[in-house]
C-alpha positions as CSV (number, residue, x, y, z in Angstrom):
1,R,40.5,35.7,50.3
2,I,40.7,37.2,46.9
3,A,39.0,40.3,48.3
4,L,41.6,40.4,51.1
5,T,44.4,40.2,48.6
6,I,42.9,43.0,46.5
7,A,42.5,45.2,49.6
8,S,46.1,44.5,50.5
9,V,47.3,45.5,47.1
10,V,45.3,48.7,47.2
11,A,46.6,49.5,50.6
12,L,50.2,48.9,49.5
13,T,49.7,51.0,46.4
14,S,48.3,53.8,48.5
15,L,51.1,53.5,51.0
16,S,53.7,53.6,48.1
17,G,52.0,56.7,46.8
18,V,52.2,58.3,50.2
19,I,55.8,57.2,50.6
20,F,56.7,58.5,47.1
21,A,55.0,61.8,47.8
22,G,56.7,62.1,51.2
23,Y,60.0,61.4,49.5
24,H,59.5,64.2,47.1
25,V,58.4,66.5,49.8
26,A,61.4,65.6,51.9
27,R,63.7,66.0,48.9
28,R,62.2,69.4,48.1
29,L,62.5,70.4,51.7
30,G,66.1,69.2,51.7
31,N,66.8,71.2,48.6
32,D,65.2,74.2,50.2
33,L,67.3,73.7,53.3
34,E,70.5,73.5,51.3
35,S,69.5,76.6,49.4
36,T,68.7,78.4,52.6
37,K,72.1,77.3,54.0
38,L,73.8,78.7,50.9
39,Q,71.9,81.9,51.2
40,L,72.8,82.2,54.9
41,A,76.5,81.5,54.0
42,L,76.3,84.2,51.3
43,I,74.8,86.6,53.7
44,E,77.4,85.8,56.4
45,R,80.1,86.4,53.8
46,Q,78.5,89.7,52.8
47,V,78.1,90.7,56.4
48,G,81.7,89.8,57.0
49,T,82.8,91.8,54.0
50,S,80.7,94.7,55.0
51,Q,82.1,94.6,58.5
52,Q,85.6,94.5,57.2
53,Q,84.9,97.4,54.8
54,T,83.4,99.3,57.7
55,S,86.4,98.5,59.9
56,D,88.8,99.5,57.1
57,S,86.8,102.8,56.5
58,L,86.9,103.5,60.2
59,K,90.7,102.9,60.4
60,S,91.2,105.1,57.3
61,L,89.1,107.9,58.9
62,Q,91.0,107.5,62.2
63,T,94.3,107.8,60.3
64,K,93.1,110.9,58.4
65,N,91.9,112.5,61.6
66,K,95.3,111.8,63.2
67,D,97.1,113.3,60.2
68,L,94.9,116.4,60.3
69,A,95.4,116.8,64.0
70,E,99.2,116.5,63.6
71,E,99.1,119.0,60.7
72,L,97.0,121.4,62.7
73,E,99.3,121.2,65.6
74,K,102.3,121.7,63.3
75,S,100.6,124.8,61.7
76,Q,99.8,126.2,65.2
77,N,103.4,125.6,66.3
78,E,104.7,127.4,63.2
79,I,102.3,130.3,63.9
80,D,103.5,130.5,67.5
81,R,107.1,130.3,66.4
82,L,106.7,133.2,64.0
83,A,104.6,135.4,66.4
84,L,106.4,138.5,67.5
85,P,107.3,138.5,71.2
86,Q,105.2,140.8,73.4
87,N,108.2,142.8,74.6
88,L,109.2,143.5,71.0
89,L,105.6,144.4,70.1
90,N,105.5,146.8,73.0
91,Q,108.7,148.6,71.8
92,I,107.2,148.9,68.3
93,M,103.7,149.9,69.3
94,S,104.9,152.8,71.4
95,R,106.3,154.3,68.1
96,I,103.2,154.0,65.9
97,V,101.4,157.4,65.9
98,W,98.0,158.6,64.7
99,V,98.3,161.3,62.0
100,H,95.7,163.8,60.9
101,C,96.4,166.5,58.3
102,E,94.4,169.3,56.6
103,D,95.1,172.2,54.4
104,S,95.5,175.8,55.5
105,N,91.8,176.4,54.8
106,G,90.7,173.3,56.7
107,R,89.1,171.8,53.6
108,Y,91.4,168.8,53.1
109,E,91.3,166.2,55.8
110,R,92.9,162.8,55.9
111,S,94.0,160.6,58.7
112,G,96.6,157.8,58.7
113,S,99.5,156.4,60.6
114,G,103.2,157.1,61.1
115,T,106.2,155.5,62.7
116,I,108.8,157.2,65.0
117,G,112.4,156.5,64.6
118,L,112.6,154.6,61.3
119,T,115.1,157.3,60.4
120,K,117.4,159.2,62.7
121,N,115.4,161.5,65.0
122,S,116.0,165.3,64.7
123,A,118.3,166.8,67.3
124,K,115.3,169.0,68.3
125,G,112.7,166.3,68.5
126,L,111.2,163.2,66.9
127,T,111.0,162.3,63.2
128,I,107.9,160.5,62.0
129,T,107.8,158.5,58.7
130,T,104.5,158.4,56.9
131,N,103.0,158.4,53.4
132,F,103.0,161.7,51.5
133,H,99.3,161.1,50.5
134,V,98.4,161.2,54.2
135,T,99.7,164.8,54.4
136,G,98.0,165.9,51.2
137,S,100.5,168.6,50.4
138,P,103.7,170.2,51.6
139,T,101.8,173.0,53.2
140,S,99.3,171.0,55.1
141,F,98.8,171.3,58.9
142,C,99.3,168.0,60.7
143,I,98.5,166.8,64.2
144,V,99.8,163.6,65.7
145,K,98.9,161.6,68.8
146,L,101.2,159.0,70.4
147,P,99.7,155.9,72.0
148,E,99.9,155.7,75.8
149,S,101.4,152.8,77.6
150,P,101.0,150.2,79.0
151,S,98.2,148.9,76.6
152,Y,98.7,151.6,73.9
153,A,94.9,151.5,73.3
154,K,94.5,155.1,74.3
155,L,96.0,158.1,72.4
156,G,97.7,161.0,74.1
157,I,97.2,164.7,73.6
158,P,97.3,166.2,70.1
159,R,100.5,167.8,69.0
160,V,101.5,169.8,66.0
161,A,104.0,168.2,63.6
162,L,105.7,170.0,60.8
163,I,106.1,168.5,57.3
164,G,109.7,168.1,56.3
165,K,111.0,166.2,53.3
166,Y,108.8,164.3,50.9
167,D,109.7,162.4,47.7
168,P,108.9,164.3,44.5
169,N,108.5,160.9,42.7
170,Y,105.1,160.6,44.3
171,P,102.9,158.6,43.7
172,E,105.4,155.9,42.7
173,V,107.4,156.7,45.8
174,D,104.9,157.7,48.6
175,I,106.8,159.0,51.6
176,A,107.1,162.1,53.8
177,L,108.7,163.0,57.0
178,L,107.0,164.8,59.9
179,H,108.9,166.5,62.7
180,L,107.6,166.7,66.3
181,F,109.8,169.3,68.0
182,D,110.3,169.7,71.7
183,A,109.1,166.1,72.4
184,K,110.0,164.9,75.8
185,E,109.7,161.2,74.8
186,K,113.0,159.4,74.2
187,F,113.4,156.3,72.0
188,D,116.3,154.0,71.5
189,A,117.4,152.8,68.0
190,F,114.6,151.0,66.2
191,P,114.5,147.4,67.5
192,L,114.4,145.8,64.0
193,P,116.6,146.1,60.9
194,Y,115.3,146.8,57.4
195,C,114.6,143.8,55.2
196,Q,116.6,143.1,52.1
197,S,114.4,142.2,49.1
198,S,116.3,138.9,48.7
199,E,115.0,137.9,52.2
200,I,111.3,138.4,51.5
201,K,109.4,135.5,50.0
202,I,105.8,134.9,48.9
203,G,104.1,133.2,51.8
204,D,106.1,135.0,54.5
205,R,103.9,135.9,57.5
206,I,103.7,139.6,58.2
207,T,102.4,142.0,60.9
208,L,100.9,145.4,60.1
209,L,100.6,148.2,62.7
210,G,98.5,151.3,62.2
211,Y,95.2,153.1,62.8
212,P,92.7,151.6,60.3
213,S,89.1,152.8,60.3
214,F,87.9,149.2,60.8
215,G,89.9,149.2,64.1
216,G,88.0,152.2,65.4
217,N,90.9,154.5,64.7
218,T,92.8,152.9,67.6
219,L,96.2,151.2,67.3
220,T,95.5,147.9,65.5
221,I,97.6,144.9,64.7
222,T,96.7,142.9,61.7
223,D,98.4,140.0,60.1
224,G,98.6,138.1,56.8
225,I,101.1,136.9,54.3
226,I,103.1,138.2,51.4
227,S,100.9,137.2,48.5
228,G,102.8,138.7,45.5
229,T,105.4,141.2,44.3
230,I,105.1,144.1,41.9
231,Q,108.4,145.3,40.5
232,T,109.0,149.0,40.0
233,K,112.0,151.0,38.7
234,W,113.1,151.6,42.3
235,G,112.4,148.2,43.8
236,P,109.6,145.8,44.8
237,R,106.2,146.7,46.1
238,Y,104.5,143.8,47.9
239,K,100.9,142.6,47.8
240,T,99.5,141.3,51.0
241,S,96.5,139.4,52.2
242,A,96.4,141.5,55.3
243,K,93.4,143.9,55.5
244,I,94.4,147.5,54.8
245,D,92.4,150.7,54.5
246,L,93.2,154.4,54.4
247,G,94.0,154.6,58.1
248,N,96.8,152.0,57.7
249,S,98.7,154.3,55.3
250,G,102.0,155.4,56.7
251,G,102.1,152.7,59.3
252,L,104.5,149.8,59.6
253,A,104.9,146.4,58.0
254,I,107.1,143.7,59.5
255,D,108.3,140.4,58.1
256,N,107.8,137.8,60.9
257,N,109.9,135.1,59.2
258,N,113.0,137.3,59.1
259,R,112.2,139.8,61.9
260,C,112.8,142.9,59.8
261,V,110.9,146.0,58.6
262,I,109.5,145.5,55.1
263,G,108.3,149.1,54.7
264,I,105.2,151.2,54.8
265,P,101.6,149.9,54.2
266,T,99.9,151.9,51.5
267,W,96.1,152.0,51.2
268,T,94.9,151.1,47.8
269,K,91.8,152.3,45.9
270,F,90.0,151.6,42.6
271,G,91.7,153.1,39.6
272,G,94.6,154.4,41.7
273,E,98.1,153.9,40.6
274,L,99.0,152.3,44.0
275,G,96.1,149.8,44.1
276,E,94.8,146.7,42.4
277,A,91.0,146.3,42.2
278,L,89.5,142.9,42.9
279,G,86.4,141.4,41.4
280,T,84.7,141.3,44.8
281,G,84.6,145.1,45.0
282,E,87.5,145.2,47.4
283,S,91.1,146.3,46.9
284,L,94.4,144.4,47.5
285,G,96.6,146.1,50.0
286,Q,100.2,146.8,49.2
287,I,103.4,147.5,51.1
288,Q,105.9,150.0,49.8
289,S,109.3,148.4,50.4
290,W,112.1,150.3,52.2
291,E,114.2,149.5,49.2
292,I,112.0,151.7,47.0
293,I,112.5,154.7,49.4
294,K,116.2,154.2,49.6
295,T,116.7,153.7,45.8
296,S,114.7,156.8,45.0
297,G,117.2,158.7,47.1
298,Q,115.1,161.8,47.6
299,I,114.7,161.4,51.4
300,F,117.9,159.5,52.5
């Protein structure tokens, strides 16, 4: 009996140990479960926060894209609004001529552009406005070619033009008149007025017409903006972002914002009085305003 009692006590003691150990295991597992639940809750919050941030970022990008699209459409509409109508361009392109001059010995050669009808035409023919530096000298021999309609991509036959007046204030005032006598072509008054300097603002969109070498010496239209102003004793000279080379000289510059003639594009070169060298090895094109020509008073 005593032995049975002892065995029972031992069994109870062992069972208590097992129960105690099981209790601690269960408690530890319960703690681990709670910890896991907390970690899961934290992860869920982080995922929720990340999803919200992603959603917010997506909405922000969508808003920016919408704003950019609206800005692009607005810019395109402004460009379209300022573009010169094709019928007006056709009237002007028909007047932009190719000019080639050389001296009496054929040693000096230079090509450029000119515009018919910026001034009153001669009773005996057409008057062409160009840069004096295109002619080279008062005694040069010049040939001009008019563009042929309807595309104005092809030049007509060469014709001799005589040098008329030029401004003695060259190179500050760079203009000369050529006369094409016995011309059969007839032109109405020039379709645009001259710009007043008060109308022209930095940022105005402009159109240049001429025969630059980068255009294959065919009639080429380039555009840009007024990027700056240089004041001279006779009036403003305008810097432009539009590409200009020697062939543009003597052509035409139009202010699209105000639909008026700014003046004459003038090719610029390094070290020249008419140009401004850039660090990139290029030169900044300039436009001689009509105000300079009028104020000088040697031609008109």
